[in-house]
N, CA, C and O atoms as a GROMACS GRO file, in nm:
protein
  604
    1MET      N    1   0.845  -0.288   1.795
    1MET     CA    2   0.801  -0.191   1.697
    1MET      C    3   0.921  -0.115   1.643
    1MET      O    4   1.027  -0.108   1.705
    2SER      N    5   0.901  -0.058   1.528
    2SER     CA    6   1.010   0.017   1.465
    2SER      C    7   1.025   0.153   1.534
    2SER      O    8   0.940   0.194   1.613
    3ALA      N    9   1.133   0.222   1.503
    3ALA     CA   10   1.157   0.355   1.556
    3ALA      C   11   1.121   0.461   1.453
    3ALA      O   12   1.162   0.577   1.465
    4ALA      N   13   1.046   0.422   1.352
    4ALA     CA   14   1.014   0.514   1.243
    4ALA      C   15   0.904   0.612   1.282
    4ALA      O   16   0.818   0.584   1.365
    5GLN      N   17   0.911   0.727   1.220
    5GLN     CA   18   0.807   0.829   1.229
    5GLN      C   19   0.732   0.829   1.096
    5GLN      O   20   0.793   0.832   0.989
    6ILE      N   21   0.600   0.827   1.103
    6ILE     CA   22   0.518   0.828   0.981
    6ILE      C   23   0.465   0.969   0.962
    6ILE      O   24   0.409   1.029   1.054
    7ARG      N   25   0.483   1.021   0.842
    7ARG     CA   26   0.437   1.156   0.811
    7ARG      C   27   0.376   1.158   0.672
    7ARG      O   28   0.405   1.073   0.588
    8ARG      N   29   0.291   1.257   0.648
    8ARG     CA   30   0.239   1.278   0.513
    8ARG      C   31   0.360   1.319   0.427
    8ARG      O   32   0.442   1.401   0.467
    9GLY      N   33   0.368   1.261   0.309
    9GLY     CA   34   0.483   1.287   0.225
    9GLY      C   35   0.443   1.314   0.081
    9GLY      O   36   0.326   1.314   0.045
   10ASP      N   37   0.544   1.336   0.001
   10ASP     CA   38   0.529   1.359  -0.141
   10ASP      C   39   0.603   1.246  -0.213
   10ASP      O   40   0.722   1.228  -0.191
   11PRO      N   41   0.534   1.172  -0.298
   11PRO     CA   42   0.600   1.060  -0.366
   11PRO      C   43   0.716   1.103  -0.457
   11PRO      O   44   0.793   1.019  -0.503
   12ARG      N   45   0.726   1.232  -0.484
   12ARG     CA   46   0.836   1.282  -0.567
   12ARG      C   47   0.962   1.312  -0.487
   12ARG      O   48   1.066   1.342  -0.544
   13GLU      N   49   0.953   1.303  -0.353
   13GLU     CA   50   1.073   1.319  -0.270
   13GLU      C   51   1.170   1.205  -0.304
   13GLU      O   52   1.124   1.094  -0.331
   14PRO      N   53   1.299   1.229  -0.304
   14PRO     CA   54   1.394   1.123  -0.345
   14PRO      C   55   1.379   0.992  -0.268
   14PRO      O   56   1.382   0.885  -0.330
   15GLY      N   57   1.364   0.998  -0.138
   15GLY     CA   58   1.350   0.874  -0.060
   15GLY      C   59   1.224   0.799  -0.093
   15GLY      O   60   1.226   0.677  -0.106
   16ALA      N   61   1.114   0.871  -0.107
   16ALA     CA   62   0.986   0.808  -0.141
   16ALA      C   63   0.991   0.750  -0.282
   16ALA      O   64   0.944   0.639  -0.306
   17THR      N   65   1.048   0.825  -0.374
   17THR     CA   66   1.060   0.777  -0.513
   17THR      C   67   1.144   0.649  -0.518
   17THR      O   68   1.110   0.557  -0.592
   18ALA      N   69   1.251   0.643  -0.441
   18ALA     CA   70   1.334   0.522  -0.438
   18ALA      C   71   1.254   0.402  -0.387
   18ALA      O   72   1.265   0.292  -0.441
   19LEU      N   73   1.172   0.423  -0.283
   19LEU     CA   74   1.088   0.315  -0.232
   19LEU      C   75   0.988   0.269  -0.337
   19LEU      O   76   0.972   0.149  -0.358
   20LEU      N   77   0.923   0.363  -0.402
   20LEU     CA   78   0.823   0.328  -0.504
   20LEU      C   79   0.886   0.255  -0.621
   20LEU      O   80   0.828   0.160  -0.673
   21ARG      N   81   1.004   0.297  -0.662
   21ARG     CA   82   1.072   0.228  -0.773
   21ARG      C   83   1.113   0.087  -0.733
   21ARG      O   84   1.104  -0.005  -0.814
   22ALA      N   85   1.157   0.069  -0.609
   22ALA     CA   86   1.192  -0.066  -0.561
   22ALA      C   87   1.069  -0.155  -0.561
   22ALA      O   88   1.077  -0.272  -0.599
   23SER      N   89   0.956  -0.102  -0.519
   23SER     CA   90   0.831  -0.177  -0.520
   23SER      C   91   0.791  -0.213  -0.663
   23SER      O   92   0.751  -0.327  -0.690
   24GLN      N   93   0.802  -0.119  -0.753
   24GLN     CA   94   0.767  -0.143  -0.893
   24GLN      C   95   0.857  -0.249  -0.957
   24GLN      O   96   0.810  -0.327  -1.039
   25GLU      N   97   0.983  -0.251  -0.919
   25GLU     CA   98   1.074  -0.354  -0.971
   25GLU      C   99   1.026  -0.493  -0.931
   25GLU      O  100   1.031  -0.587  -1.011
   26ILE      N  101   0.980  -0.507  -0.807
   26ILE     CA  102   0.928  -0.637  -0.762
   26ILE      C  103   0.806  -0.676  -0.844
   26ILE      O  104   0.793  -0.790  -0.886
   27MET      N  105   0.717  -0.581  -0.867
   27MET     CA  106   0.597  -0.610  -0.946
   27MET      C  107   0.632  -0.646  -1.090
   27MET      O  108   0.569  -0.734  -1.149
   28HIS      N  109   0.730  -0.579  -1.146
   28HIS     CA  110   0.772  -0.611  -1.283
   28HIS      C  111   0.830  -0.751  -1.290
   28HIS      O  112   0.814  -0.820  -1.391
   29ALA      N  113   0.897  -0.793  -1.185
   29ALA     CA  114   0.959  -0.926  -1.183
   29ALA      C  115   0.857  -1.037  -1.156
   29ALA      O  116   0.882  -1.152  -1.189
   30SER      N  117   0.743  -1.002  -1.095
   30SER     CA  118   0.651  -1.108  -1.050
   30SER      C  119   0.519  -1.114  -1.126
   30SER      O  120   0.439  -1.204  -1.102
   31SER      N  121   0.496  -1.020  -1.217
   31SER     CA  122   0.368  -1.023  -1.288
   31SER      C  123   0.380  -0.960  -1.427
   31SER      O  124   0.465  -0.875  -1.451
   32PRO      N  125   0.294  -1.005  -1.518
   32PRO     CA  126   0.296  -0.949  -1.654
   32PRO      C  127   0.241  -0.806  -1.654
   32PRO      O  128   0.175  -0.764  -1.558
   33PRO      N  129   0.266  -0.731  -1.760
   33PRO     CA  130   0.224  -0.590  -1.764
   33PRO      C  131   0.076  -0.567  -1.734
   33PRO      O  132   0.042  -0.470  -1.668
   34GLU      N  133  -0.011  -0.654  -1.782
   34GLU     CA  134  -0.155  -0.631  -1.761
   34GLU      C  135  -0.198  -0.650  -1.616
   34GLU      O  136  -0.311  -0.617  -1.581
   35ALA      N  137  -0.110  -0.701  -1.531
   35ALA     CA  138  -0.144  -0.724  -1.390
   35ALA      C  139  -0.073  -0.626  -1.296
   35ALA      O  140  -0.081  -0.642  -1.175
   36ARG      N  141  -0.005  -0.528  -1.350
   36ARG     CA  142   0.067  -0.431  -1.267
   36ARG      C  143  -0.025  -0.312  -1.240
   36ARG      O  144  -0.043  -0.225  -1.325
   37ASN      N  145  -0.082  -0.312  -1.123
   37ASN     CA  146  -0.185  -0.213  -1.090
   37ASN      C  147  -0.137  -0.102  -0.998
   37ASN      O  148  -0.218  -0.041  -0.928
   38TYR      N  149  -0.008  -0.074  -0.998
   38TYR     CA  150   0.038   0.034  -0.913
   38TYR      C  151   0.008   0.169  -0.978
   38TYR      O  152  -0.002   0.181  -1.100
   39LEU      N  153  -0.005   0.270  -0.892
   39LEU     CA  154  -0.024   0.405  -0.942
   39LEU      C  155   0.111   0.466  -0.975
   39LEU      O  156   0.203   0.461  -0.893
   40PRO      N  157   0.126   0.525  -1.093
   40PRO     CA  158   0.251   0.596  -1.124
   40PRO      C  159   0.269   0.712  -1.025
   40PRO      O  160   0.173   0.761  -0.967
   41ILE      N  161   0.392   0.753  -1.008
   41ILE     CA  162   0.423   0.858  -0.911
   41ILE      C  163   0.340   0.983  -0.935
   41ILE      O  164   0.293   1.045  -0.839
   42ASP      N  165   0.320   1.022  -1.060
   42ASP     CA  166   0.243   1.144  -1.087
   42ASP      C  167   0.096   1.130  -1.047
   42ASP      O  168   0.030   1.232  -1.025
   43LYS      N  169   0.044   1.009  -1.038
   43LYS     CA  170  -0.095   0.987  -0.994
   43LYS      C  171  -0.106   0.984  -0.842
   43LYS      O  172  -0.214   1.004  -0.787
   44LEU      N  173   0.006   0.958  -0.773
   44LEU     CA  174   0.006   0.954  -0.626
   44LEU      C  175   0.000   1.093  -0.564
   44LEU      O  176  -0.008   1.105  -0.442
   45VAL      N  177   0.003   1.198  -0.645
   45VAL     CA  178  -0.007   1.334  -0.593
   45VAL      C  179  -0.146   1.392  -0.616
   45VAL      O  180  -0.169   1.510  -0.590
   46ALA      N  181  -0.240   1.310  -0.664
   46ALA     CA  182  -0.378   1.355  -0.687
   46ALA      C  183  -0.444   1.391  -0.554
   46ALA      O  184  -0.406   1.337  -0.450
   47PRO      N  185  -0.542   1.481  -0.556
   47PRO     CA  186  -0.606   1.524  -0.431
   47PRO      C  187  -0.673   1.411  -0.352
   47PRO      O  188  -0.683   1.420  -0.230
   48GLU      N  189  -0.718   1.306  -0.419
   48GLU     CA  190  -0.787   1.196  -0.350
   48GLU      C  191  -0.690   1.090  -0.297
   48GLU      O  192  -0.732   0.987  -0.245
   49ILE      N  193  -0.561   1.115  -0.310
   49ILE     CA  194  -0.459   1.021  -0.262
   49ILE      C  195  -0.387   1.084  -0.143
   49ILE      O  196  -0.340   1.198  -0.149
   50HIS      N  197  -0.378   1.008  -0.035
   50HIS     CA  198  -0.303   1.050   0.084
   50HIS      C  199  -0.180   0.961   0.091
   50HIS      O  200  -0.191   0.840   0.110
   51PHE      N  201  -0.063   1.019   0.075
   51PHE     CA  202   0.062   0.944   0.068
   51PHE      C  203   0.142   0.967   0.196
   51PHE      O  204   0.156   1.080   0.244
   52PHE      N  205   0.194   0.857   0.251
   52PHE     CA  206   0.268   0.863   0.377
   52PHE      C  207   0.404   0.795   0.363
   52PHE      O  208   0.419   0.695   0.292
   53VAL      N  209   0.501   0.851   0.432
   53VAL     CA  210   0.637   0.798   0.434
   53VAL      C  211   0.674   0.768   0.579
   53VAL      O  212   0.644   0.847   0.669
   54ALA      N  213   0.739   0.655   0.601
   54ALA     CA  214   0.792   0.620   0.733
   54ALA      C  215   0.943   0.641   0.727
   54ALA      O  216   1.010   0.588   0.639
   55GLU      N  217   0.994   0.718   0.822
   55GLU     CA  218   1.137   0.750   0.823
   55GLU      C  219   1.199   0.717   0.957
   55GLU      O  220   1.136   0.727   1.062
   56VAL      N  221   1.325   0.679   0.951
   56VAL     CA  222   1.410   0.672   1.069
   56VAL      C  223   1.513   0.781   1.046
   56VAL      O  224   1.593   0.773   0.952
   57GLY      N  225   1.512   0.883   1.131
   57GLY     CA  226   1.590   1.002   1.100
   57GLY      C  227   1.529   1.065   0.976
   57GLY      O  228   1.410   1.095   0.973
   58GLU      N  229   1.610   1.084   0.875
   58GLU     CA  230   1.558   1.136   0.748
   58GLU      C  231   1.564   1.030   0.639
   58GLU      O  232   1.552   1.062   0.521
   59ASP      N  233   1.582   0.905   0.680
   59ASP     CA  234   1.596   0.795   0.584
   59ASP      C  235   1.461   0.725   0.564
   59ASP      O  236   1.407   0.667   0.658
   60ALA      N  237   1.406   0.732   0.443
   60ALA     CA  238   1.278   0.670   0.413
   60ALA      C  239   1.290   0.518   0.419
   60ALA      O  240   1.373   0.458   0.352
   61GLN      N  241   1.205   0.457   0.502
   61GLN     CA  242   1.208   0.312   0.524
   61GLN      C  243   1.087   0.241   0.463
   61GLN      O  244   1.094   0.122   0.431
   62GLY      N  245   0.977   0.313   0.447
   62GLY     CA  246   0.855   0.253   0.394
   62GLY      C  247   0.758   0.360   0.352
   62GLY      O  248   0.773   0.478   0.385
   63CYS      N  249   0.656   0.318   0.277
   63CYS     CA  250   0.553   0.412   0.234
   63CYS      C  251   0.421   0.338   0.213
   63CYS      O  252   0.417   0.216   0.203
   64VAL      N  253   0.314   0.416   0.208
   64VAL     CA  254   0.182   0.364   0.182
   64VAL      C  255   0.095   0.481   0.138
   64VAL      O  256   0.120   0.596   0.175
   65ALA      N  257  -0.007   0.450   0.059
   65ALA     CA  258  -0.102   0.553   0.018
   65ALA      C  259  -0.243   0.504   0.048
   65ALA      O  260  -0.272   0.384   0.045
   66LEU      N  261  -0.328   0.600   0.076
   66LEU     CA  262  -0.471   0.576   0.092
   66LEU      C  263  -0.541   0.648  -0.022
   66LEU      O  264  -0.530   0.770  -0.035
   67ALA      N  265  -0.612   0.573  -0.105
   67ALA     CA  266  -0.689   0.632  -0.213
   67ALA      C  267  -0.834   0.643  -0.167
   67ALA      O  268  -0.894   0.544  -0.126
   68GLU      N  269  -0.890   0.763  -0.175
   68GLU     CA  270  -1.031   0.783  -0.143
   68GLU      C  271  -1.114   0.735  -0.262
   68GLU      O  272  -1.099   0.785  -0.373
   69ARG      N  273  -1.198   0.638  -0.238
   69ARG     CA  274  -1.286   0.584  -0.342
   69ARG      C  275  -1.430   0.609  -0.303
   69ARG      O  276  -1.457   0.664  -0.196
   70ASP      N  277  -1.521   0.569  -0.387
   70ASP     CA  278  -1.663   0.591  -0.361
   70ASP      C  279  -1.712   0.492  -0.254
   70ASP      O  280  -1.751   0.380  -0.287
   71GLY      N  281  -1.710   0.534  -0.128
   71GLY     CA  282  -1.761   0.453  -0.020
   71GLY      C  283  -1.658   0.365   0.050
   71GLY      O  284  -1.695   0.292   0.142
   72TYR      N  285  -1.532   0.371   0.012
   72TYR     CA  286  -1.429   0.292   0.076
   72TYR      C  287  -1.291   0.355   0.055
   72TYR      O  288  -1.274   0.440  -0.032
   73GLY      N  289  -1.197   0.311   0.134
   73GLY     CA  290  -1.058   0.349   0.115
   73GLY      C  291  -0.983   0.233   0.052
   73GLY      O  292  -1.015   0.117   0.076
   74GLU      N  293  -0.883   0.266  -0.029
   74GLU     CA  294  -0.803   0.161  -0.093
   74GLU      C  295  -0.656   0.179  -0.055
   74GLU      O  296  -0.600   0.288  -0.066
   75VAL      N  297  -0.595   0.070  -0.011
   75VAL     CA  298  -0.452   0.069   0.019
   75VAL      C  299  -0.378   0.064  -0.114
   75VAL      O  300  -0.404  -0.023  -0.197
   76LYS      N  301  -0.285   0.157  -0.134
   76LYS     CA  302  -0.203   0.161  -0.255
   76LYS      C  303  -0.057   0.181  -0.214
   76LYS      O  304  -0.028   0.237  -0.108
   77SER      N  305   0.033   0.136  -0.298
   77SER     CA  306   0.176   0.166  -0.286
   77SER      C  307   0.235   0.132  -0.150
   77SER      O  308   0.321   0.204  -0.100
   78MET      N  309   0.190   0.022  -0.091
   78MET     CA  310   0.244  -0.023   0.038
   78MET      C  311   0.377  -0.092   0.013
   78MET      O  312   0.385  -0.188  -0.063
   79PHE      N  313   0.482  -0.041   0.078
   79PHE     CA  314   0.616  -0.099   0.059
   79PHE      C  315   0.703  -0.066   0.178
   79PHE      O  316   0.702   0.046   0.230
   80VAL      N  317   0.780  -0.166   0.222
   80VAL     CA  318   0.877  -0.149   0.328
   80VAL      C  319   1.010  -0.206   0.278
   80VAL      O  320   1.014  -0.315   0.220
   81ARG      N  321   1.116  -0.132   0.302
   81ARG     CA  322   1.249  -0.180   0.261
   81ARG      C  323   1.276  -0.318   0.319
   81ARG      O  324   1.232  -0.350   0.430
   82ALA      N  325   1.349  -0.399   0.244
   82ALA     CA  326   1.376  -0.537   0.285
   82ALA      C  327   1.440  -0.545   0.423
   82ALA      O  328   1.408  -0.634   0.502
   83ASP      N  329   1.531  -0.453   0.453
   83ASP     CA  330   1.601  -0.459   0.582
   83ASP      C  331   1.513  -0.415   0.699
   83ASP      O  332   1.553  -0.427   0.815
   84MET      N  333   1.393  -0.365   0.671
   84MET     CA  334   1.300  -0.326   0.777
   84MET      C  335   1.186  -0.426   0.794
   84MET      O  336   1.103  -0.411   0.884
   85ARG      N  337   1.180  -0.526   0.707
   85ARG     CA  338   1.072  -0.624   0.718
   85ARG      C  339   1.089  -0.704   0.845
   85ARG      O  340   1.200  -0.743   0.882
   86GLY      N  341   0.978  -0.728   0.912
   86GLY     CA  342   0.982  -0.798   1.041
   86GLY      C  343   0.997  -0.704   1.159
   86GLY      O  344   0.994  -0.748   1.274
   87SER      N  345   1.012  -0.573   1.132
   87SER     CA  346   1.031  -0.475   1.240
   87SER      C  347   0.901  -0.422   1.296
   87SER      O  348   0.900  -0.354   1.399
   88GLY      N  349   0.790  -0.452   1.230
   88GLY     CA  350   0.662  -0.396   1.270
   88GLY      C  351   0.625  -0.272   1.192
   88GLY      O  352   0.516  -0.217   1.209
   89LEU      N  353   0.714  -0.226   1.104
   89LEU     CA  354   0.689  -0.104   1.029
   89LEU      C  355   0.569  -0.119   0.935
   89LEU      O  356   0.488  -0.027   0.925
   90ALA      N  357   0.557  -0.231   0.868
   90ALA     CA  358   0.443  -0.250   0.777
   90ALA      C  359   0.312  -0.240   0.854
   90ALA      O  360   0.217  -0.178   0.807
   91ALA      N  361   0.306  -0.301   0.971
   91ALA     CA  362   0.185  -0.295   1.052
   91ALA      C  363   0.155  -0.151   1.096
   91ALA      O  364   0.039  -0.110   1.100
   92GLU      N  365   0.259  -0.076   1.128
   92GLU     CA  366   0.240   0.064   1.166
   92GLU      C  367   0.186   0.145   1.048
   92GLU      O  368   0.094   0.226   1.065
   93LEU      N  369   0.241   0.124   0.929
   93LEU     CA  370   0.194   0.195   0.811
   93LEU      C  371   0.049   0.161   0.779
   93LEU      O  372  -0.032   0.249   0.749
   94LEU      N  373   0.016   0.032   0.785
   94LEU     CA  374  -0.120  -0.009   0.755
   94LEU      C  375  -0.218   0.047   0.858
   94LEU      O  376  -0.325   0.096   0.822
   95ALA      N  377  -0.182   0.041   0.985
   95ALA     CA  378  -0.267   0.098   1.090
   95ALA      C  379  -0.286   0.248   1.068
   95ALA      O  380  -0.393   0.302   1.094
   96HIS      N  381  -0.183   0.314   1.021
   96HIS     CA  382  -0.189   0.459   0.996
   96HIS      C  383  -0.292   0.491   0.888
   96HIS      O  384  -0.375   0.581   0.906
   97VAL      N  385  -0.288   0.419   0.776
   97VAL     CA  386  -0.385   0.450   0.669
   97VAL      C  387  -0.525   0.404   0.707
   97VAL      O  388  -0.623   0.466   0.666
   98GLU      N  389  -0.536   0.298   0.784
   98GLU     CA  390  -0.668   0.256   0.832
   98GLU      C  391  -0.728   0.364   0.922
   98GLU      O  392  -0.847   0.393   0.911
   99GLN      N  393  -0.649   0.421   1.009
   99GLN     CA  394  -0.697   0.529   1.097
   99GLN      C  395  -0.734   0.651   1.014
   99GLN      O  396  -0.836   0.716   1.040
  100GLU      N  397  -0.655   0.683   0.916
  100GLU     CA  398  -0.687   0.796   0.826
  100GLU      C  399  -0.820   0.771   0.756
  100GLU      O  400  -0.902   0.862   0.745
  101ALA      N  401  -0.842   0.647   0.710
  101ALA     CA  402  -0.967   0.612   0.643
  101ALA      C  403  -1.086   0.625   0.739
  101ALA      O  404  -1.192   0.674   0.700
  102ARG      N  405  -1.068   0.582   0.863
  102ARG     CA  406  -1.175   0.596   0.962
  102ARG      C  407  -1.210   0.744   0.981
  102ARG      O  408  -1.328   0.780   0.988
  103GLN      N  409  -1.108   0.828   0.990
  103GLN     CA  410  -1.131   0.971   1.009
  103GLN      C  411  -1.205   1.033   0.890
  103GLN      O  412  -1.278   1.131   0.906
  104LEU      N  413  -1.186   0.975   0.772
  104LEU     CA  414  -1.256   1.022   0.652
  104LEU      C  415  -1.396   0.961   0.641
  104LEU      O  416  -1.471   0.995   0.550
  105GLY      N  417  -1.430   0.872   0.734
  105GLY     CA  418  -1.563   0.814   0.738
  105GLY      C  419  -1.582   0.688   0.655
  105GLY      O  420  -1.695   0.646   0.631
  106PHE      N  421  -1.472   0.627   0.611
  106PHE     CA  422  -1.485   0.505   0.531
  106PHE      C  423  -1.508   0.384   0.622
  106PHE      O  424  -1.437   0.368   0.722
  107PRO      N  425  -1.607   0.300   0.590
  107PRO     CA  426  -1.634   0.182   0.671
  107PRO      C  427  -1.552   0.060   0.628
  107PRO      O  428  -1.553  -0.043   0.696
  108LEU      N  429  -1.481   0.072   0.516
  108LEU     CA  430  -1.418  -0.045   0.455
  108LEU      C  431  -1.287  -0.006   0.389
  108LEU      O  432  -1.275   0.100   0.328
  109MET      N  433  -1.189  -0.095   0.401
  109MET     CA  434  -1.062  -0.081   0.327
  109MET      C  435  -1.055  -0.197   0.228
  109MET      O  436  -1.087  -0.311   0.261
  110LEU      N  437  -1.012  -0.167   0.107
  110LEU     CA  438  -0.992  -0.268   0.003
  110LEU      C  439  -0.850  -0.257  -0.050
  110LEU      O  440  -0.785  -0.153  -0.037
  111LEU      N  441  -0.804  -0.366  -0.109
  111LEU     CA  442  -0.672  -0.364  -0.172
  111LEU      C  443  -0.664  -0.471  -0.279
  111LEU      O  444  -0.741  -0.567  -0.280
  112GLU      N  445  -0.569  -0.452  -0.368
  112GLU     CA  446  -0.533  -0.550  -0.471
  112GLU      C  447  -0.385  -0.576  -0.455
  112GLU      O  448  -0.307  -0.483  -0.433
  113THR      N  449  -0.347  -0.702  -0.466
  113THR     CA  450  -0.205  -0.737  -0.462
  113THR      C  451  -0.181  -0.857  -0.552
  113THR      O  452  -0.275  -0.925  -0.594
  114GLY      N  453  -0.055  -0.883  -0.579
  114GLY     CA  454  -0.020  -0.990  -0.670
  114GLY      C  455  -0.020  -1.128  -0.604
  114GLY      O  456   0.014  -1.141  -0.487
  115THR      N  457  -0.057  -1.227  -0.680
  115THR     CA  458  -0.061  -1.365  -0.629
  115THR      C  459   0.077  -1.415  -0.589
  115THR      O  460   0.088  -1.502  -0.503
  116GLU      N  461   0.182  -1.361  -0.650
  116GLU     CA  462   0.318  -1.407  -0.621
  116GLU      C  463   0.380  -1.336  -0.501
  116GLU      O  464   0.489  -1.373  -0.458
  117LEU      N  465   0.314  -1.237  -0.448
  117LEU     CA  466   0.368  -1.162  -0.335
  117LEU      C  467   0.324  -1.230  -0.205
  117LEU      O  468   0.243  -1.176  -0.129
  118LYS      N  469   0.380  -1.348  -0.181
  118LYS     CA  470   0.336  -1.434  -0.070
  118LYS      C  471   0.350  -1.368   0.067
  118LYS      O  472   0.261  -1.381   0.151
  119ALA      N  473   0.460  -1.299   0.090
  119ALA     CA  474   0.478  -1.233   0.220
  119ALA      C  475   0.372  -1.125   0.240
  119ALA      O  476   0.320  -1.109   0.350
  120ALA      N  477   0.340  -1.051   0.135
  120ALA     CA  478   0.237  -0.948   0.145
  120ALA      C  479   0.101  -1.012   0.174
  120ALA      O  480   0.026  -0.961   0.257
  121LEU      N  481   0.071  -1.121   0.108
  121LEU     CA  482  -0.057  -1.189   0.132
  121LEU      C  483  -0.068  -1.235   0.277
  121LEU      O  484  -0.172  -1.216   0.340
  122ARG      N  485   0.038  -1.296   0.329
  122ARG     CA  486   0.037  -1.340   0.469
  122ARG      C  487   0.021  -1.222   0.564
  122ARG      O  488  -0.053  -1.229   0.662
  123PHE      N  489   0.090  -1.113   0.533
  123PHE     CA  490   0.080  -0.992   0.616
  123PHE      C  491  -0.064  -0.939   0.620
  123PHE      O  492  -0.116  -0.911   0.727
  124TYR      N  493  -0.126  -0.927   0.504
  124TYR     CA  494  -0.263  -0.875   0.499
  124TYR      C  495  -0.360  -0.971   0.570
  124TYR      O  496  -0.452  -0.926   0.638
  125GLU      N  497  -0.340  -1.100   0.553
  125GLU     CA  498  -0.424  -1.198   0.624
  125GLU      C  499  -0.411  -1.179   0.775
  125GLU      O  500  -0.512  -1.174   0.846
  126ARG      N  501  -0.287  -1.168   0.824
  126ARG     CA  502  -0.264  -1.148   0.968
  126ARG      C  503  -0.324  -1.016   1.016
  126ARG      O  504  -0.359  -1.002   1.134
  127SER      N  505  -0.334  -0.920   0.926
  127SER     CA  506  -0.385  -0.787   0.960
  127SER      C  507  -0.537  -0.778   0.951
  127SER      O  508  -0.594  -0.670   0.966
  128GLY      N  509  -0.603  -0.892   0.927
  128GLY     CA  510  -0.748  -0.895   0.929
  128GLY      C  511  -0.816  -0.878   0.795
  128GLY      O  512  -0.938  -0.861   0.789
  129TYR      N  513  -0.741  -0.882   0.687
  129TYR     CA  514  -0.799  -0.871   0.554
  129TYR      C  515  -0.846  -1.007   0.505
  129TYR      O  516  -0.779  -1.108   0.526
  130ALA      N  517  -0.961  -1.008   0.439
  130ALA     CA  518  -1.020  -1.131   0.386
  130ALA      C  519  -1.029  -1.119   0.234
  130ALA      O  520  -1.043  -1.010   0.179
  131TYR      N  521  -1.020  -1.233   0.168
  131TYR     CA  522  -1.028  -1.236   0.022
  131TYR      C  523  -1.168  -1.206  -0.026
  131TYR      O  524  -1.267  -1.240   0.039
  132ARG      N  525  -1.175  -1.141  -0.140
  132ARG     CA  526  -1.301  -1.102  -0.201
  132ARG      C  527  -1.280  -1.096  -0.352
  132ARG      O  528  -1.170  -1.124  -0.400
  133GLY      N  529  -1.382  -1.062  -0.426
  133GLY     CA  530  -1.371  -1.048  -0.570
  133GLY      C  531  -1.314  -0.912  -0.609
  133GLY      O  532  -1.292  -0.824  -0.525
  134ALA      N  533  -1.291  -0.897  -0.738
  134ALA     CA  534  -1.240  -0.770  -0.791
  134ALA      C  535  -1.338  -0.658  -0.758
  134ALA      O  536  -1.458  -0.682  -0.739
  135PHE      N  537  -1.288  -0.538  -0.751
  135PHE     CA  538  -1.370  -0.422  -0.717
  135PHE      C  539  -1.326  -0.303  -0.803
  135PHE      O  540  -1.222  -0.306  -0.869
  136GLY      N  541  -1.408  -0.198  -0.801
  136GLY     CA  542  -1.373  -0.076  -0.873
  136GLY      C  543  -1.347  -0.102  -1.020
  136GLY      O  544  -1.424  -0.169  -1.088
  137ASP      N  545  -1.237  -0.048  -1.068
  137ASP     CA  546  -1.199  -0.061  -1.209
  137ASP      C  547  -1.112  -0.182  -1.237
  137ASP      O  548  -1.066  -0.200  -1.350
  138TYR      N  549  -1.087  -0.266  -1.137
  138TYR     CA  550  -1.000  -0.382  -1.158
  138TYR      C  551  -1.069  -0.487  -1.243
  138TYR      O  552  -1.188  -0.516  -1.226
  139THR      N  553  -0.993  -0.542  -1.335
  139THR     CA  554  -1.038  -0.656  -1.415
  139THR      C  555  -0.971  -0.779  -1.358
  139THR      O  556  -0.848  -0.781  -1.347
  140PRO      N  557  -1.045  -0.881  -1.322
  140PRO     CA  558  -0.983  -1.000  -1.264
  140PRO      C  559  -0.878  -1.060  -1.358
  140PRO      O  560  -0.900  -1.071  -1.479
  141THR      N  561  -0.765  -1.098  -1.300
  141THR     CA  562  -0.659  -1.167  -1.374
  141THR      C  563  -0.609  -1.282  -1.288
  141THR      O  564  -0.635  -1.283  -1.167
  142PRO      N  565  -0.540  -1.378  -1.346
  142PRO     CA  566  -0.482  -1.485  -1.265
  142PRO      C  567  -0.368  -1.438  -1.175
  142PRO      O  568  -0.321  -1.515  -1.091
  143TRP      N  569  -0.323  -1.314  -1.190
  143TRP     CA  570  -0.207  -1.263  -1.116
  143TRP      C  571  -0.245  -1.169  -1.003
  143TRP      O  572  -0.158  -1.119  -0.933
  144SER      N  573  -0.375  -1.144  -0.984
  144SER     CA  574  -0.419  -1.049  -0.881
  144SER      C  575  -0.513  -1.116  -0.782
  144SER      O  576  -0.591  -1.204  -0.817
  145LEU      N  577  -0.503  -1.071  -0.658
  145LEU     CA  578  -0.596  -1.109  -0.552
  145LEU      C  579  -0.648  -0.981  -0.490
  145LEU      O  580  -0.580  -0.878  -0.488
  146TYR      N  581  -0.769  -0.988  -0.439
  146TYR     CA  582  -0.837  -0.872  -0.384
  146TYR      C  583  -0.877  -0.903  -0.240
  146TYR      O  584  -0.917  -1.015  -0.209
  147MET      N  585  -0.866  -0.803  -0.155
  147MET     CA  586  -0.891  -0.824  -0.013
  147MET      C  587  -0.968  -0.706   0.043
  147MET      O  588  -0.966  -0.597  -0.014
  148GLU      N  589  -1.036  -0.729   0.159
  148GLU     CA  590  -1.109  -0.624   0.225
  148GLU      C  591  -1.101  -0.641   0.376
  148GLU      O  592  -1.076  -0.750   0.428
  149LYS      N  593  -1.124  -0.529   0.443
  149LYS     CA  594  -1.130  -0.529   0.589
  149LYS      C  595  -1.232  -0.423   0.632
  149LYS      O  596  -1.224  -0.307   0.590
  150ALA      N  597  -1.326  -0.464   0.714
  150ALA     CA  598  -1.422  -0.370   0.770
  150ALA      C  599  -1.351  -0.287   0.876
  150ALA      O  600  -1.275  -0.340   0.957
  151LEU      N  601  -1.376  -0.158   0.875
  151LEU     CA  602  -1.317  -0.069   0.975
  151LEU      C  603  -1.418  -0.045   1.086
  151LEU      O  604  -1.390   0.028   1.181
   0.00000   0.00000   0.00000
């Protein structure tokens, strides 16, 4: 497991913003504009969004957000720095938002991710997420996949 500490954070903090921008660059490189479903930084500070940062010391290594939706939680803005991949940090972040969702009373976690993000897809599959159809406000595209996990 990683040595990171996970805490509630602000996406406008420099370390968190750097992580979010790195994630957005990957999405820009792997999908067309109509398939980029990330929340802009200013939307990640909304009251229904719980944003978390994983740090080693004061160095931001990863982040994830939990969006409160009508009857379910949604994983948003999940990202781990390349040099931390394989450390267990992604699993820790995902477990953290799943526990937060349980505490909020959500029976289900949903997410959307890109078809080209193969490592992310494998990670979510290993973490117990199953494929499903589009949900919420998402419009199905050839570049998006949707997943769910019962809590």
